Backbone as a chain_set.jsonl record, in Angstrom:
{"seq": "MLPGGGLRSKSTMIESSRVCLLDTRVGRRGGRFLHEATLTMFAGMIEWSMSNGFGEIATATDVRFERILQRAGWPMTRFGGVKLIGETMSVAGILPAGQASFDRVCPPGYRSDLRHLQRVAA", "coords": {"N": [[33.618, 0.424, 56.699], [34.807, 1.4, 54.408], [34.701, 0.788, 50.991], [35.748, -2.235, 49.896], [37.402, -2.457, 51.797], [39.616, -1.237, 52.63], [41.871, 1.675, 52.543], [43.432, 3.773, 50.081], [46.063, 5.308, 51.076], [47.687, 8.803, 50.642], [50.72, 10.645, 50.667], [49.712, 13.314, 50.91], [47.401, 13.472, 52.034], [45.831, 13.685, 55.217], [44.474, 12.485, 58.25], [41.122, 12.845, 59.994], [40.025, 12.228, 63.161], [38.167, 13.178, 65.512], [36.409, 16.104, 66.144], [35.558, 18.74, 68.194], [33.584, 21.219, 69.703], [33.336, 23.428, 72.089], [31.52, 25.999, 72.744], [30.137, 28.827, 74.608], [29.153, 31.102, 73.915], [26.237, 33.009, 73.117], [24.279, 33.529, 70.221], [25.722, 35.045, 67.454], [25.822, 34.018, 64.877], [27.367, 32.66, 61.789], [27.849, 32.284, 58.214], [25.361, 30.642, 56.207], [23.757, 30.051, 58.699], [25.301, 28.835, 60.302], [27.099, 28.363, 63.364], [29.515, 30.859, 64.115], [31.878, 29.977, 65.494], [32.205, 27.443, 64.653], [32.606, 27.555, 61.991], [35.062, 29.105, 61.8], [36.582, 26.782, 63.069], [36.492, 25.107, 61.247], [37.722, 26.487, 59.275], [40.413, 26.914, 60.43], [41.199, 24.279, 60.52], [41.286, 23.536, 57.726], [43.17, 25.628, 57.102], [45.414, 24.856, 58.774], [45.932, 22.112, 57.483], [46.409, 22.905, 54.754], [48.988, 24.25, 55.31], [50.7, 22.687, 55.956], [51.043, 20.929, 54.021], [49.064, 19.157, 53.273], [46.264, 18.383, 51.265], [44.058, 16.998, 51.332], [41.424, 15.993, 53.614], [41.005, 12.727, 55.48], [38.118, 11.25, 57.001], [35.827, 10.006, 59.158], [32.405, 10.101, 59.976], [29.16, 11.263, 61.651], [26.157, 11.055, 60.093], [24.44, 13.459, 60.475], [26.669, 15.431, 61.181], [27.647, 15.361, 58.673], [25.75, 16.91, 57.402], [26.216, 19.116, 58.603], [28.851, 20.183, 57.514], [28.176, 20.053, 54.932], [26.357, 22.296, 54.915], [28.148, 24.388, 55.545], [29.406, 24.709, 53.231], [31.446, 23.142, 52.902], [31.735, 20.281, 51.348], [31.62, 16.61, 52.007], [33.037, 14.058, 50.149], [31.768, 10.931, 49.627], [33.006, 7.57, 50.904], [31.811, 5.356, 50.588], [28.577, 3.94, 51.356], [26.039, 4.68, 53.94], [26.846, 3.602, 57.076], [25.389, 1.901, 59.818], [26.53, 2.253, 62.929], [26.758, 1.263, 66.076], [24.604, 3.156, 67.902], [24.51, 4.972, 65.656], [24.28, 6.407, 62.769], [26.715, 6.327, 60.133], [29.385, 7.763, 58.294], [32.038, 7.703, 55.827], [34.698, 9.572, 54.095], [36.291, 11.772, 52.41], [37.544, 14.963, 52.658], [37.928, 17.805, 50.84], [41.099, 20.001, 51.188], [41.889, 22.88, 50.362], [42.402, 25.817, 48.905], [40.177, 26.881, 47.865], [38.114, 25.503, 49.134], [38.672, 26.575, 51.869], [38.148, 29.368, 51.337], [35.183, 29.256, 51.045], [34.614, 28.237, 53.574], [35.614, 30.27, 55.583], [35.074, 32.422, 57.844], [33.778, 35.753, 58.306], [36.284, 38.387, 59.426], [37.937, 36.184, 60.231], [41.065, 35.483, 61.563], [44.435, 34.336, 61.78], [46.647, 32.848, 63.779], [48.488, 31.029, 62.759], [51.086, 31.587, 61.393], [52.509, 32.923, 62.931], [52.948, 30.482, 65.079], [54.353, 28.783, 63.369], [56.703, 30.13, 63.299], [57.281, 29.817, 65.874], [57.843, 27.241, 66.178], [59.903, 26.42, 64.712]], "CA": [[33.312, 1.838, 56.331], [35.54, 1.567, 53.044], [34.563, -0.26, 49.963], [37.086, -3.087, 49.701], [38.208, -2.724, 53.184], [40.897, -0.341, 53.001], [42.002, 3.184, 51.856], [44.87, 4.013, 49.715], [46.388, 6.703, 51.518], [49.019, 9.294, 50.105], [51.437, 11.814, 51.377], [49.108, 14.846, 50.972], [46.262, 13.049, 53.09], [45.918, 13.363, 56.728], [43.297, 11.545, 59.044], [40.711, 13.53, 61.269], [39.233, 11.635, 63.917], [37.268, 13.813, 66.305], [36.394, 17.27, 66.118], [34.893, 19.152, 69.403], [33.725, 22.715, 70.108], [32.263, 24.123, 73.209], [31.369, 27.752, 72.688], [28.93, 29.239, 75.159], [28.464, 32.237, 73.74], [24.906, 32.784, 72.522], [24.218, 34.264, 68.844], [27.411, 35.267, 66.746], [25.785, 32.992, 63.584], [28.093, 33.098, 60.575], [27.301, 32.069, 56.93], [24.394, 29.618, 56.353], [23.33, 29.678, 59.997], [26.219, 28.093, 61.458], [27.719, 29.498, 64.592], [30.702, 31.451, 63.803], [32.956, 29.262, 65.925], [32.152, 26.249, 63.819], [33.344, 28.036, 60.783], [36.305, 29.223, 62.364], [37.345, 25.568, 63.137], [36.832, 24.438, 59.912], [38.868, 27.011, 58.536], [41.474, 26.371, 60.931], [41.522, 22.714, 59.97], [41.889, 23.732, 56.32], [44.447, 26.326, 56.641], [46.583, 23.768, 59.086], [46.309, 21.074, 56.489], [47.337, 23.524, 53.579], [50.44, 24.929, 55.435], [51.601, 21.228, 56.157], [51.236, 20.015, 52.848], [48.231, 18.312, 53.096], [45.095, 18.877, 50.511], [42.705, 16.253, 51.829], [41.348, 15.07, 55.073], [40.131, 11.345, 55.669], [37.662, 11.198, 57.891], [34.513, 9.274, 59.345], [31.594, 11.063, 61.061], [27.833, 10.627, 61.526], [25.524, 11.838, 58.99], [24.284, 14.632, 60.972], [27.638, 16.072, 61.149], [28.025, 15.639, 57.476], [25.165, 17.73, 56.67], [26.606, 20.444, 59.003], [29.487, 20.315, 56.713], [27.526, 20.661, 53.464], [25.673, 23.532, 55.012], [29.524, 25.317, 55.533], [30.104, 24.664, 52.024], [32.672, 21.797, 52.85], [31.281, 18.874, 51.097], [32.419, 15.432, 51.822], [33.044, 13.205, 49.053], [31.728, 9.677, 50.509], [33.973, 6.52, 50.321], [30.899, 4.35, 50.444], [27.338, 3.978, 51.841], [25.84, 4.839, 55.31], [26.778, 2.44, 57.777], [24.966, 1.919, 61.267], [27.465, 1.731, 64.085], [25.994, 1.32, 67.532], [23.16, 3.552, 67.376], [24.875, 6.213, 65.293], [24.476, 6.627, 61.102], [28.072, 6.838, 60.047], [29.878, 7.672, 56.924], [33.431, 7.951, 55.813], [34.993, 10.114, 53.171], [37.282, 12.843, 51.766], [37.063, 16.692, 52.586], [39.214, 19.006, 50.405], [41.611, 21.009, 52.109], [42.505, 23.718, 49.706], [42.128, 27.393, 49.093], [38.682, 27.059, 47.42], [37.595, 25.032, 50.395], [39.034, 27.715, 53.049], [37.399, 30.453, 51.246], [33.799, 28.973, 51.283], [34.161, 28.407, 55.187], [35.919, 31.223, 56.356], [34.101, 33.526, 58.434], [34.451, 37.252, 58.374], [36.995, 38.831, 60.481], [38.724, 35.298, 60.702], [42.287, 35.738, 61.852], [45.011, 33.267, 61.896], [47.952, 32.858, 64.118], [49.341, 29.953, 62.316], [52.2, 31.957, 60.982], [53.298, 32.939, 64.518], [53.011, 29.226, 65.528], [55.044, 28.269, 62.715], [57.853, 30.36, 63.588], [57.853, 29.343, 67.289], [58.33, 25.727, 66.293], [61.147, 26.32, 63.809]], "C": [[33.574, 2.04, 54.832], [35.218, 0.31, 52.217], [35.743, -0.821, 49.632], [37.976, -3.222, 51.001], [39.133, -1.801, 53.397], [40.809, 1.146, 52.055], [43.228, 3.356, 51.601], [45.275, 5.362, 50.063], [47.724, 7.188, 50.481], [49.552, 10.604, 51.027], [50.815, 13.253, 51.506], [47.607, 14.621, 51.343], [46.444, 13.029, 54.574], [44.329, 13.067, 57.314], [42.541, 12.704, 59.935], [39.92, 12.739, 62.014], [38.266, 12.265, 64.586], [37.571, 15.29, 66.24], [35.358, 17.816, 67.26], [34.837, 20.34, 69.555], [32.788, 22.865, 70.874], [32.254, 25.269, 73.122], [30.118, 28.001, 73.327], [28.564, 30.268, 74.954], [27.057, 32.129, 72.836], [25.073, 33.631, 71.029], [25.394, 33.97, 67.949], [26.943, 33.94, 65.418], [26.629, 33.62, 62.612], [27.062, 32.582, 59.157], [26.441, 30.95, 57.108], [24.035, 29.167, 57.548], [23.94, 28.888, 60.89], [26.627, 29.018, 62.421], [29.299, 29.498, 63.731], [31.832, 30.574, 64.113], [33.201, 27.93, 65.272], [33.028, 26.514, 62.621], [34.72, 28.15, 61.107], [37.346, 27.733, 62.539], [37.54, 25.075, 61.995], [37.72, 25.289, 58.929], [40.152, 26.949, 59.009], [41.934, 25.02, 60.457], [42.025, 22.951, 58.379], [43.13, 24.491, 56.167], [45.865, 25.239, 57.386], [47.149, 22.788, 58.079], [46.904, 21.549, 55.403], [48.734, 23.929, 53.93], [51.021, 23.926, 56.112], [51.708, 20.402, 54.981], [50.267, 19.096, 52.423], [47.087, 18.834, 52.487], [43.894, 18.181, 50.652], [43.003, 15.77, 53.12], [40.57, 13.97, 55.191], [39.467, 11.516, 56.841], [36.313, 10.374, 58.066], [33.932, 9.871, 60.62], [30.265, 10.394, 60.866], [27.119, 11.68, 60.483], [24.936, 13.306, 59.374], [25.535, 15.52, 60.865], [28.152, 16.42, 59.462], [27.084, 16.687, 57.008], [25.63, 19.24, 57.303], [28.067, 20.904, 57.831], [29.155, 20.793, 55.146], [27.006, 21.917, 53.77], [27.231, 24.684, 55.124], [29.817, 25.429, 54.235], [31.407, 23.948, 51.965], [32.225, 20.601, 52.664], [32.177, 17.612, 51.424], [32.159, 14.73, 50.71], [33.124, 11.581, 49.953], [32.523, 8.656, 49.706], [32.815, 5.542, 49.936], [29.409, 4.995, 51.098], [27.348, 4.602, 53.514], [26.032, 3.639, 56.154], [26.172, 2.571, 59.568], [26.131, 1.233, 62.207], [27.081, 2.039, 65.552], [24.875, 1.812, 67.42], [23.631, 4.934, 66.361], [25.128, 5.701, 63.453], [25.634, 7.142, 60.747], [28.332, 6.864, 58.482], [31.35, 8.007, 56.791], [33.537, 8.593, 54.298], [36.076, 11.278, 53.3], [36.885, 14.27, 51.977], [38.23, 17.255, 51.817], [39.702, 20.09, 51.195], [42.451, 21.877, 51.425], [41.945, 25.188, 49.582], [40.543, 27.64, 48.716], [37.903, 26.655, 48.69], [37.653, 26.238, 51.759], [38.124, 28.679, 52.742], [36.111, 30.202, 51.405], [33.468, 29.059, 52.896], [34.321, 29.466, 56.209], [35.318, 32.192, 56.57], [34.513, 34.965, 58.091], [35.072, 37.493, 59.442], [37.957, 37.476, 60.9], [40.387, 35.841, 60.563], [43.137, 34.41, 62.13], [46.243, 33.673, 62.798], [48.763, 31.648, 63.81], [50.661, 30.344, 61.759], [53.238, 32.204, 62.238], [53.684, 31.388, 65.179], [54.364, 28.58, 64.621], [56.565, 28.729, 63.199], [58.575, 30.01, 64.99], [58.715, 28.02, 67.161], [59.594, 25.502, 65.37], [62.567, 26.648, 64.516]], "O": [[32.815, 2.673, 54.098], [35.386, -0.857, 52.57], [36.685, -0.182, 49.163], [38.98, -3.916, 51.161], [39.44, -1.598, 54.572], [39.994, 1.527, 51.216], [44.124, 3.214, 52.434], [44.91, 6.376, 49.469], [48.475, 6.474, 49.818], [48.928, 11.301, 51.827], [51.355, 14.176, 52.115], [46.723, 15.418, 51.029], [47.286, 12.271, 55.056], [43.275, 13.43, 56.793], [43.258, 13.474, 60.573], [38.873, 12.472, 61.425], [37.172, 11.85, 64.203], [38.723, 15.725, 66.268], [34.25, 17.281, 67.229], [35.932, 20.901, 69.596], [31.613, 22.585, 70.637], [33.299, 25.761, 73.549], [29.078, 27.556, 72.842], [27.634, 30.693, 75.64], [26.883, 31.256, 71.986], [26.064, 34.343, 70.862], [25.906, 32.866, 67.765], [27.748, 33.053, 65.132], [26.708, 34.843, 62.5], [25.832, 32.542, 59.146], [26.65, 30.228, 58.083], [23.937, 27.947, 57.679], [23.48, 28.365, 61.905], [26.528, 30.242, 62.33], [29.922, 28.658, 63.082], [32.694, 30.349, 63.263], [34.296, 27.372, 65.347], [33.999, 25.823, 62.312], [35.522, 27.31, 60.698], [38.532, 27.649, 62.219], [38.63, 24.617, 61.652], [38.318, 24.816, 57.963], [41.076, 26.923, 58.196], [43.076, 24.83, 60.039], [43.104, 22.519, 57.974], [44.009, 24.198, 55.357], [46.915, 24.933, 56.821], [48.338, 22.6, 57.82], [47.841, 20.915, 54.918], [49.605, 23.978, 53.062], [51.902, 24.23, 56.916], [52.349, 19.352, 54.931], [50.423, 18.344, 51.461], [46.681, 19.848, 53.054], [42.824, 18.6, 50.21], [44.031, 15.353, 53.653], [39.365, 14.145, 55.014], [40.122, 11.932, 57.796], [35.719, 10.088, 57.027], [34.429, 10.096, 61.724], [30.077, 9.365, 60.217], [27.488, 12.816, 60.187], [25.004, 14.223, 58.555], [25.256, 16.581, 60.308], [28.811, 17.392, 59.092], [27.557, 17.449, 56.164], [25.471, 20.299, 56.696], [28.111, 22.066, 57.426], [29.719, 21.626, 54.437], [27.162, 22.767, 52.893], [27.113, 25.821, 54.668], [30.588, 26.353, 53.978], [32.281, 24.141, 51.119], [32.229, 19.787, 53.588], [33.37, 17.614, 51.119], [31.016, 14.77, 50.256], [34.05, 11.15, 50.639], [32.744, 8.647, 48.495], [32.96, 4.923, 48.882], [29.175, 6.189, 51.285], [28.357, 4.901, 54.153], [25.338, 2.654, 55.905], [26.663, 3.378, 60.358], [26.513, 0.063, 62.213], [27.18, 3.176, 66.013], [23.99, 1.139, 66.891], [22.915, 5.93, 66.456], [25.936, 4.872, 63.035], [25.802, 8.345, 60.941], [27.721, 6.218, 57.631], [31.861, 8.624, 57.725], [32.733, 8.293, 53.415], [36.603, 11.551, 54.379], [35.868, 14.692, 51.427], [39.39, 17.13, 52.209], [39.007, 20.931, 51.765], [43.655, 21.837, 51.677], [40.996, 25.546, 50.279], [39.846, 28.501, 49.253], [37.12, 27.443, 49.22], [36.681, 26.592, 52.427], [37.29, 28.993, 53.59], [35.62, 31.104, 52.083], [32.523, 29.644, 53.426], [33.662, 29.669, 57.229], [34.948, 32.932, 55.658], [35.618, 35.198, 57.6], [34.667, 36.985, 60.488], [38.721, 37.636, 61.852], [40.812, 36.485, 59.604], [42.573, 33.459, 62.672], [46.813, 34.743, 62.584], [49.661, 31.292, 64.574], [51.451, 29.411, 61.62], [54.384, 31.79, 62.413], [54.761, 31.259, 65.762], [55.264, 27.964, 65.192], [57.459, 27.917, 63.438], [59.772, 29.926, 65.263], [59.778, 27.726, 67.707], [60.194, 24.428, 65.362], [63.609, 26.591, 63.863]]}, "num_chains": 1, "name": "protein.A"}
């Protein structure tokens, strides 16, 4: 999925392999008609990344999820083109994990417990 067969990693990059969200609540749509839980998950991913010194998230996903990221205001910069893996049209790329991305995806009323978790881990 990577042009040249490899990725030049750096200390400010982390990899996201799989994300999954099961929310049985009906309604509660956030911005851009995405479920509030989806936007909350994206905001949490970005917030966690920033608080741990990561500014980019490398990921591989299918093109349907890439469209969800785009609708959320968190567009992925592709490494290369679309590749068929099994029956899935897949892409790989980088998601920016900075304040601007957080501000775009963060749903109204977002509340973080991250500061509490950092104190507990210390």
